[in-house]
Backbone bond lengths (Angstrom), bond angles and torsions (degrees), N, CA, C in turn:
res aa  C-N    CA-C-N  psi(-1)  N-CA   C-N-CA  omega(-1)  CA-C   N-CA-C  phi
1 X - - - 1.457 - - 1.592 106.37 -
2 X 1.376 116.70 -44.23 1.389 116.70 177.42 1.476 117.87 -62.23
3 X 1.457 109.30 -30.01 1.461 113.91 -176.71 1.631 107.12 -79.38
4 X 1.189 119.18 -34.87 1.483 124.24 169.05 1.479 114.10 -53.96
5 X 1.375 116.85 -47.81 1.503 120.06 178.26 1.463 107.47 -66.29
6 X 1.390 120.23 -43.50 1.431 119.55 -174.98 1.476 107.32 -65.10
7 X 1.279 124.34 -42.18 1.374 131.99 177.37 1.556 111.37 -56.18
8 X 1.245 116.43 -47.39 1.480 120.87 175.76 1.567 111.09 -60.47
9 X 1.343 112.63 -44.19 1.496 117.39 -176.56 1.637 107.71 -64.07
10 X 1.359 116.04 -41.51 1.486 121.04 176.35 1.552 111.05 -59.74
11 X 1.357 114.71 -49.68 1.389 118.44 178.02 1.513 114.37 -58.45
12 X 1.322 117.51 -44.48 1.416 122.16 176.41 1.488 113.28 -63.49
13 X 1.230 116.00 -43.29 1.538 119.53 175.60 1.455 109.09 -57.45
14 X 1.303 123.74 -49.90 1.406 129.42 -171.43 1.549 106.30 -65.78
15 X 1.304 121.69 -35.51 1.400 127.54 -178.98 1.636 108.77 -67.45
16 X 1.350 110.00 -46.61 1.488 120.72 -176.11 1.519 110.81 -74.05
17 X 1.350 117.43 -27.38 1.447 122.30 178.83 1.562 114.63 -96.14
18 X 1.293 115.49 4.40 1.447 114.60 -177.64 1.591 108.07 -77.61
19 X 1.388 112.00 158.69 1.484 116.37 -177.59 1.496 109.73 -62.46
20 X 1.400 119.88 155.95 1.421 119.67 -177.33 1.555 116.60 -58.34
21 X 1.360 116.33 -31.82 1.515 116.03 176.71 1.364 112.05 -57.89
22 X 1.400 121.43 -34.20 1.459 118.08 -179.24 1.597 111.46 -78.69
23 X 1.189 115.98 -28.68 1.467 116.19 176.00 1.572 118.65 -87.61
24 X 1.345 110.51 -0.05 1.461 118.83 -178.85 1.588 110.96 104.20
25 X 1.277 110.52 90.88 1.525 118.79 178.77 1.503 114.54 -52.72
26 X 1.293 115.58 151.06 1.592 113.97 174.60 1.493 109.59 -59.81
27 X 1.280 116.66 166.23 1.410 126.10 170.33 1.425 108.20 -60.12
28 X 1.480 110.39 148.98 1.382 121.27 178.80 1.555 109.12 -59.28
29 X 1.371 119.11 119.86 1.482 122.39 -178.44 1.482 110.96 -52.92
30 X 1.315 117.65 -54.40 1.517 121.29 -176.79 1.567 109.36 -62.07
31 X 1.220 124.20 -42.60 1.267 123.20 -179.31 1.599 111.88 -65.97
32 X 1.254 113.55 -41.60 1.526 120.02 177.27 1.584 111.40 -60.95
33 X 1.328 116.15 -42.49 1.474 118.55 178.06 1.536 110.09 -66.88
34 X 1.223 118.25 -45.36 1.553 124.35 172.44 1.461 107.69 -51.50
35 X 1.284 120.64 -57.85 1.398 123.01 -176.07 1.539 112.37 -53.56
36 X 1.391 111.64 -49.73 1.395 112.99 -173.42 1.616 112.48 -69.28
37 X 1.239 114.42 -33.97 1.491 117.46 177.64 1.483 109.19 -63.59
38 X 1.290 115.54 -44.87 1.456 121.17 178.08 1.560 107.75 -60.21
39 X 1.235 121.36 -52.99 1.471 131.18 -179.77 1.584 107.24 -50.33
40 X 1.292 116.93 -53.84 1.506 122.23 -177.47 1.674 106.82 -66.31
41 X 1.247 117.59 -39.16 1.436 115.16 -171.93 1.562 103.22 -71.31
42 X 1.235 127.52 -44.34 1.320 130.08 179.02 1.604 109.87 -64.10
43 X 1.274 118.97 -39.62 1.420 122.81 172.01 1.532 112.73 -59.19
44 X 1.200 119.06 -46.64 1.518 122.08 -178.36 1.621 104.03 -67.37
45 X 1.258 118.32 -43.81 1.494 116.13 177.78 1.476 111.23 -57.88
46 X 1.291 122.27 -39.80 1.431 126.05 174.48 1.460 113.35 -58.20
47 X 1.426 114.36 -43.60 1.491 121.11 -178.74 1.544 107.52 -65.55
48 X 1.293 113.24 -48.34 1.432 114.67 -177.71 1.453 115.89 -68.03
49 X 1.362 122.91 -20.54 1.323 127.04 176.05 1.535 113.55 -92.73
50 X 1.446 117.46 8.31 1.400 119.08 -176.86 1.490 122.52 65.37
51 X 1.428 114.59 26.66 1.454 124.28 -172.15 1.569 107.13 -108.49
52 X 1.365 117.64 87.17 1.428 124.78 -177.26 1.466 109.24 -59.18
53 X 1.309 121.47 -44.95 1.538 120.84 -178.53 1.576 109.26 -67.81
54 X 1.300 117.95 -32.86 1.356 120.77 175.64 1.622 112.29 -65.63
55 X 1.243 113.05 -40.72 1.475 121.70 -176.74 1.624 104.19 -69.93
56 X 1.355 120.11 -36.23 1.431 120.13 -177.34 1.538 110.52 -86.61
57 X 1.220 123.96 -9.81 1.408 126.68 -173.25 1.586 110.17 -51.38
58 X 1.180 117.20 -37.80 1.428 125.45 -174.75 1.485 119.16 -74.85
59 X 1.379 110.08 -7.78 1.507 116.43 177.26 1.553 107.86 -89.94
60 X 1.255 121.22 145.60 1.332 124.35 -177.96 1.575 109.41 -76.24
61 X 1.298 115.29 128.17 1.491 121.01 -178.07 1.485 108.75 -75.93
62 X 1.284 118.78 107.11 1.425 124.48 176.53 1.461 114.06 171.93
63 X 1.360 119.22 167.37 1.420 119.19 179.90 1.524 119.87 -72.05
64 X 1.420 112.35 -12.25 1.457 119.28 -173.02 1.560 106.38 -86.40
65 X 1.302 118.44 -19.05 1.456 121.87 173.33 1.429 118.56 -55.21
66 X 1.370 125.10 123.01 1.513 117.30 -173.06 1.604 106.48 -132.52
67 X 1.317 107.47 151.11 1.523 113.46 177.26 1.617 101.86 -138.67
68 X 1.325 110.72 134.49 1.479 120.41 177.52 1.503 113.47 -79.64
69 X 1.200 126.81 126.27 1.416 130.47 173.78 1.597 106.63 -115.28
70 X 1.269 115.52 170.96 1.464 119.61 176.26 1.572 116.51 -60.21
71 X 1.437 111.64 -21.21 1.403 117.20 -179.39 1.590 112.86 -101.51
72 X 1.399 115.37 5.49 1.360 118.03 179.97 1.592 107.79 120.88
73 X 1.265 115.67 -178.87 1.469 122.25 -174.83 1.518 112.56 -79.02
74 X 1.397 115.35 142.46 1.414 120.44 172.91 1.601 100.98 -111.40
75 X 1.291 115.05 151.98 1.546 123.59 -173.20 1.373 106.17 -123.40
76 X 1.432 117.94 135.57 1.377 123.59 172.92 1.531 117.13 86.08
77 X 1.268 118.19 147.28 1.345 122.63 -174.48 1.505 117.51 -64.02
78 X 1.368 117.35 -35.45 1.489 117.30 171.43 1.450 113.16 -60.29
79 X 1.341 123.70 -41.25 1.487 120.34 178.90 1.625 107.60 -65.68
80 X 1.280 113.82 -42.86 1.471 120.16 -175.40 1.540 104.04 -56.68
81 X 1.292 111.85 -50.54 1.564 115.12 179.15 1.478 113.24 -49.41
82 X 1.357 115.45 -40.59 1.498 121.72 -177.19 1.456 109.66 -70.63
83 X 1.369 121.33 -25.64 1.452 123.89 177.20 1.571 110.67 -65.39
84 X 1.406 110.23 -38.13 1.556 111.34 -173.86 1.547 110.60 -104.57
85 X 1.301 123.34 -9.54 1.462 121.33 -169.52 1.500 111.35 -54.40
86 X 1.274 119.60 -43.00 1.462 117.64 -175.36 1.599 114.95 -62.68
87 X 1.263 112.08 -23.86 1.529 115.67 179.85 1.658 106.96 -79.19
88 X 1.211 117.32 -12.60 1.417 118.18 179.99 1.573 112.63 -107.74
89 X 1.224 120.50 0.91 1.409 119.32 -176.53 1.583 107.47 -66.26
90 X 1.337 114.96 154.31 1.490 116.10 174.63 1.524 113.97 -51.15
91 X 1.391 117.47 130.26 1.401 120.89 175.24 1.579 111.06 82.21
92 X 1.317 121.87 -2.21 1.355 124.61 172.98 1.481 113.90 -61.99
93 X 1.317 121.78 142.80 1.476 130.33 175.54 1.556 104.92 -87.23
94 X 1.317 114.00 121.62 1.452 122.62 -178.02 1.525 105.58 -145.78
95 X 1.429 114.04 121.02 1.515 113.19 -177.56 1.574 105.75 -78.99
96 X 1.254 116.59 170.41 1.430 126.43 178.60 1.528 108.90 -75.09
97 X 1.356 114.79 147.99 1.452 123.85 -174.96 1.492 109.30 -120.78
98 X 1.372 110.81 139.96 1.553 117.65 164.87 1.487 105.84 -145.58
99 X 1.478 115.64 161.99 1.437 120.86 177.88 1.440 107.62 -118.06
100 X 1.337 111.96 146.62 1.560 121.92 -174.51 1.464 108.26 -131.85
101 X 1.232 120.40 163.55 1.492 128.52 161.29 1.593 107.24 54.26
102 X 1.344 116.72 55.06 1.347 129.40 -170.27 1.618 106.44 -86.04
103 X 1.288 120.62 115.29 1.537 117.42 173.97 1.409 105.94 -128.68
104 X 1.240 115.78 147.52 1.460 123.85 -179.70 1.521 112.84 -135.40
105 X 1.394 112.35 155.11 1.513 116.61 -175.91 1.513 102.56 -149.11
106 X 1.306 116.07 124.91 1.509 123.87 172.26 1.524 109.13 -65.96
107 X 1.303 117.09 130.92 1.448 119.83 172.18 1.582 117.08 -104.22
108 X 1.408 112.35 -22.94 1.402 118.37 173.97 1.481 106.09 -172.38
109 X 1.309 123.08 174.77 1.469 120.30 -171.11 1.438 112.78 -58.48
110 X 1.340 122.01 -23.15 1.423 126.83 -175.68 1.545 116.15 -117.81
111 X 1.396 115.57 9.64 1.512 121.57 -174.30 1.438 106.03 -137.88
112 X 1.348 113.08 140.26 1.412 120.95 173.15 1.596 114.06 -140.14
113 X 1.255 116.20 161.16 1.500 121.17 -175.76 1.493 105.20 -126.49
114 X 1.397 114.27 129.94 1.459 117.31 174.94 1.496 108.85 -130.11
115 X 1.346 112.98 144.98 1.425 118.93 169.34 1.520 107.45 -129.89
116 X 1.376 108.99 159.23 1.555 114.28 -167.83 1.549 107.09 -172.09
117 X 1.236 109.15 170.10 1.591 118.57 174.81 1.622 103.33 -118.64
118 X 1.261 110.60 133.60 1.465 119.62 170.65 1.672 107.01 -97.65
119 X 1.113 112.84 142.99 1.580 122.32 175.14 1.488 111.46 -131.86
120 X 1.308 112.03 120.77 1.367 120.81 171.14 1.588 109.42 -96.42
121 X 1.245 115.00 139.61 1.565 116.10 -171.08 1.527 108.26 -149.94
122 X 1.369 113.95 160.77 1.415 125.29 172.48 1.416 104.84 -135.06
123 X 1.337 125.23 108.54 1.350 130.23 -175.58 1.580 111.96 59.21
124 X 1.333 116.07 -117.06 1.520 118.26 176.26 1.492 112.57 -93.21
125 X 1.274 115.30 1.38 1.592 119.11 -169.57 1.419 108.97 -103.95
126 X 1.325 123.57 122.07 1.553 131.26 177.40 1.599 102.26 -79.04
127 X 1.390 115.79 122.66 1.411 117.02 178.14 1.494 112.45 -98.45
128 X 1.470 117.12 -24.61 1.446 117.33 178.94 1.582 105.35 -161.60
129 X 1.263 111.71 166.19 1.530 119.95 178.62 1.476 108.75 -150.11
130 X 1.305 118.64 152.31 1.341 126.15 170.51 1.538 112.92 -142.24
131 X 1.282 120.55 166.65 1.289 124.60 165.20 1.485 114.33 -120.98
132 X 1.339 123.25 146.40 1.461 123.48 -166.70 1.606 112.11 -143.56
133 X 1.110 115.48 159.78 1.418 125.73 174.91 1.558 109.40 -129.06
134 X 1.288 118.44 128.21 1.490 125.30 178.89 1.577 103.79 -114.43
135 X 1.362 111.93 138.91 1.431 119.07 155.68 1.553 113.29 -105.62
136 X 1.284 114.32 124.15 1.562 117.37 -170.94 1.572 106.50 -112.20
137 X 1.369 116.43 148.68 1.434 121.17 171.11 1.454 107.56 -113.60
138 X 1.345 123.34 137.52 1.369 122.58 169.69 1.532 110.44 -85.47
139 X 1.337 109.76 99.06 1.473 118.09 172.77 1.481 116.92 -85.88
140 X 1.314 119.84 172.28 1.506 119.74 173.59 1.562 114.53 -52.73
141 X 1.270 120.00 -32.09 1.465 128.74 -172.10 1.620 102.64 -91.24
142 X 1.344 126.72 -2.15 1.364 126.00 179.67 1.438 110.56 114.57
143 X 1.267 116.34 -176.57 1.551 124.40 -175.44 1.604 104.77 -67.49
144 X 1.398 111.16 131.70 1.485 122.50 178.94 1.590 107.04 -126.44
145 X 1.361 111.49 147.09 1.477 112.89 175.98 1.549 104.09 -86.84
146 X 1.408 106.72 135.13 1.517 114.98 179.08 1.594 108.59 -114.51
147 X 1.360 115.51 -18.00 1.467 115.19 175.86 1.563 106.91 -153.37
148 X 1.327 114.05 136.07 1.491 123.31 -175.54 1.518 107.71 -130.65
149 X 1.357 111.65 121.50 1.532 115.82 177.35 1.495 110.31 -132.51
150 X 1.230 115.64 105.65 1.551 122.58 -179.14 1.451 110.73 -106.11
151 X 1.265 109.57 146.08 1.558 121.68 179.19 1.516 112.32 -133.77
152 X 1.330 115.12 151.87 1.429 115.64 171.86 1.489 115.93 -62.36
153 X 1.258 117.87 138.51 1.479 120.23 -175.83 1.471 114.30 -65.02
154 X 1.315 117.96 -24.41 1.481 116.95 -179.85 1.595 116.02 -74.53
155 X 1.365 111.96 -9.12 1.479 118.99 175.37 1.484 114.42 -68.22
């Protein structure tokens, strides 16, 4: 019995101490950066075109997806849709959107972290900015946002 426990401890230590490649190396940093930059570009194009579903496309569909609001987190794509719906109603005023200063970091083969700045603007005038952090999951259909936390840039 003691040998079996010792053997399990040795096997467990060997697995925990193995190099990252053997446990599953983090996602390729350059590929993650390119994917997130593309995702955010297409997301901004959808926002600017008044396409709510296109804007939300990059969020993982499921109850585990979360978005932080000033009143606390909302969970799931339907609740997130509710947060943005009024901005996309016919005739609603919505400034143009772009993303800047995008930085990414792989966390695991299937997880990535992104930080960036969102800029709302009208013509040459910036009307608002925020900074945000995204946690992304590499799903079969590509990288999808599973958590979004935005803050006013003045903080």
